[in-house]
C-alpha positions in Angstrom: -29.4 -6.7 -5.9 -26.8 -9.4 -6.8 -27.8 -13.0 -6.3 -25.0 -15.2 -7.5 -24.6 -14.6 -11.3 -28.0 -12.7 -11.5 -28.6 -9.0 -10.8 -32.3 -8.9 -9.7 -34.2 -5.6 -9.5 -35.1 -4.8 -5.9 -36.6 -1.9 -3.9 -36.5 -1.5 -0.2 -38.8 0.4 2.1 -37.7 0.7 5.6 -39.0 2.3 8.8 -36.8 4.3 11.2 -36.5 1.4 13.8 -37.3 -1.8 12.0 -38.0 -5.0 14.0 -37.8 -7.4 10.9 -37.5 -7.8 7.3 -40.2 -9.1 5.0 -39.3 -10.3 1.5 -42.1 -10.0 -1.0 -42.6 -12.3 -3.8 -45.3 -11.2 -6.1 -47.4 -13.1 -8.5 -47.3 -13.5 -12.2 -48.2 -10.5 -14.3 -47.1 -7.8 -11.9 -43.8 -6.4 -10.4 -42.2 -4.8 -7.4 -43.3 -1.3 -8.9 -47.0 -2.1 -9.1 -49.5 -0.2 -7.1 -50.4 -3.3 -5.3 -46.8 -4.1 -4.2 -46.1 -0.6 -3.2 -49.3 -0.5 -1.2 -48.4 -3.8 0.6 -44.8 -2.4 1.3 -46.2 0.8 3.0 -48.5 -1.2 5.2 -45.6 -3.3 6.4 -43.5 -0.2 6.9 -46.2 1.2 9.2 -45.8 -1.7 11.7 -42.1 -1.3 11.8 -40.9 -3.9 9.1 -38.5 -3.4 6.2 -40.1 -4.4 3.1 -37.8 -5.8 0.4 -39.6 -6.0 -3.0 -37.8 -8.3 -5.3 -38.4 -9.2 -9.0 -37.2 -12.9 -8.7 -36.4 -13.0 -12.4 -34.0 -10.8 -14.3 -35.3 -8.9 -17.3 -34.2 -11.6 -19.9 -35.8 -14.4 -17.8 -39.0 -12.7 -17.3 -39.8 -13.0 -21.0 -40.0 -16.7 -20.9 -43.4 -17.7 -19.4 -42.0 -21.0 -18.3 -39.7 -19.3 -15.8 -42.7 -17.1 -14.4 -44.3 -20.3 -13.3 -41.2 -22.2 -12.4 -41.7 -22.7 -8.6 -38.3 -24.3 -8.0 -36.6 -21.4 -9.6 -38.6 -18.8 -7.8 -38.1 -20.6 -4.4 -34.3 -20.7 -5.1 -34.2 -17.0 -5.9 -36.0 -16.3 -2.6 -33.5 -18.2 -0.7 -30.7 -16.4 -2.5 -32.4 -13.1 -1.4 -32.6 -14.3 2.1 -28.8 -14.9 2.1 -28.3 -11.6 0.4 -30.1 -9.9 3.5 -27.8 -11.7 5.9 -24.9 -9.8 4.2 -26.3 -6.3 4.6 -25.0 -4.7 7.8 -28.0 -2.6 8.7 -30.4 -5.4 8.5 -28.4 -8.6 8.8 -29.4 -9.3 12.6 -33.2 -8.8 11.9 -35.5 -11.9 11.7 -36.9 -12.5 8.1 -40.3 -13.3 6.8 -41.6 -14.2 3.4 -44.8 -12.6 1.9 -45.8 -14.4 -1.2 -48.7 -13.6 -3.6 -50.0 -15.9 -6.3 -47.3 -18.1 -7.6 -45.0 -16.2 -5.3 -47.0 -17.7 -2.4 -46.2 -21.2 -3.4 -42.6 -20.3 -3.9 -42.4 -18.6 -0.5 -43.7 -21.8 1.2 -41.2 -24.0 -0.6 -38.4 -21.8 0.2 -39.5 -21.7 3.9 -39.5 -25.3 4.0 -36.1 -25.7 2.6 -34.8 -23.1 5.0 -36.8 -23.9 8.2 -34.4 -22.2 10.7 -33.8 -19.0 8.8 -37.5 -18.1 8.1 -39.4 -16.6 11.0 -42.8 -16.2 9.5 -44.7 -16.7 6.2 -47.8 -15.2 4.7 -49.1 -16.8 1.5 -51.8 -14.9 -0.1 -54.1 -16.2 -3.0 -51.7 -19.0 -3.8 -51.9 -22.7 -4.5 -49.9 -24.2 -1.8 -51.5 -27.6 -2.4 -49.1 -27.8 -5.3 -46.2 -28.4 -3.0 -48.2 -30.6 -0.6 -45.1 -32.9 0.1 -43.2 -29.9 1.5 -45.8 -28.3 3.7 -45.2 -30.4 6.8 -41.6 -29.2 6.6 -42.4 -25.6 7.0 -41.5 -24.6 10.6 -42.2 -20.9 10.4 -45.6 -19.7 11.6 -47.7 -19.5 8.5 -50.7 -17.4 7.5 -52.8 -18.3 4.5 -55.0 -15.5 3.0 -57.6 -16.2 0.4 -60.6 -14.4 -1.0 -64.1 -15.9 -0.2 -65.2 -15.8 -3.8 -61.9 -17.4 -5.0 -63.5 -20.9 -4.7 -60.7 -22.9 -6.3 -57.9 -21.2 -4.2 -60.1 -21.5 -1.1 -60.5 -25.2 -1.3 -56.8 -25.7 -2.2 -55.7 -23.6 0.8 -58.1 -25.5 3.2 -56.2 -28.8 2.1 -53.0 -27.2 2.5 -53.8 -25.8 5.8 -54.3 -29.4 7.2 -50.8 -30.3 6.0 -48.9 -27.5 7.6 -47.0 -28.6 10.6 -46.2 -25.3 12.2 -48.3 -22.7 13.9 -50.9 -21.7 11.2 -54.0 -19.6 10.5 -56.3 -19.3 7.6 -58.0 -15.9 6.8 -60.9 -15.7 4.4 -61.4 -12.1 3.2 -65.2 -11.7 2.8 -66.6 -11.1 -0.7 -63.1 -10.9 -2.1 -62.0 -12.6 -5.4 -58.7 -13.8 -6.4 -56.7 -10.5 -6.6 -58.6 -8.8 -3.7 -59.7 -6.1 -6.2 -63.0 -5.3 -4.3 -63.0 -2.0 -2.3 -61.2 -2.4 0.9 -60.3 -6.2 0.4 -56.6 -5.7 -0.1 -56.4 -3.4 2.8 -57.9 -6.2 5.0 -55.5 -8.7 3.7 -52.6 -6.2 4.2 -53.6 -5.5 7.8 -53.8 -9.3 8.6 -50.3 -9.8 7.1 -48.8 -6.8 9.0 -50.1 -8.2 12.2 -48.9 -11.7 11.7 -45.4 -10.4 10.8 -45.3 -7.9 13.5 -46.2 -10.5 16.1 -43.8 -13.3 14.9 -40.9 -11.2 13.8 -40.9 -9.3 16.9 -41.0 -12.5 18.9 -38.0 -13.8 16.9 -35.9 -10.7 17.3 -34.2 -11.6 20.6 -33.5 -15.0 19.2 -31.7 -13.6 16.2 -29.8 -11.0 18.1 -28.4 -13.6 20.4 -27.8 -16.2 17.7 -26.2 -13.8 15.2 -24.0 -11.8 17.3 -20.3 -12.8 16.8 -18.6 -14.4 19.8 
């Protein structure tokens, strides 16, 4: 996928009749090809959503640990990915959501705050949204925060961030789950909540996008 001067590795999983596009931004230490990422993509596909899995850094950039945790850079790449989707004929008219995990969750919220009228829904899983507390009131898209019950630091940070969000919002605490939802069934619970959130809000936005995006 070409984003300005960078060619970013990407994979697309699509249902027969999609109602929306979800751009997945994974956390550090993983990639779009991980079992976790592919599992989440399949769950989104089951509810009628295109899952676009993107490595937000190119191969050279990914070797620099500073880039891996550069929220500004990751958010900018998400915005570039959003603009790329708008150039693709088969999916250009579909509403778009961001699904961020870990550091990708924080980047997704920052990108949504900077593109308030182009992002129709956000799911932020196991992230630290409190880091960008100044931007949270600017997020206009309905936002779902997901965190494990046993991930005590992230849970407190997400509760603080939840109070700052200005749009429709919900906080899901997955019982007995730790940071990466590695416990049996935990990732499936998180994925189902995310899928329902996107299916609800992207479907609701579909008519708006079809009207607003159709050439006159």
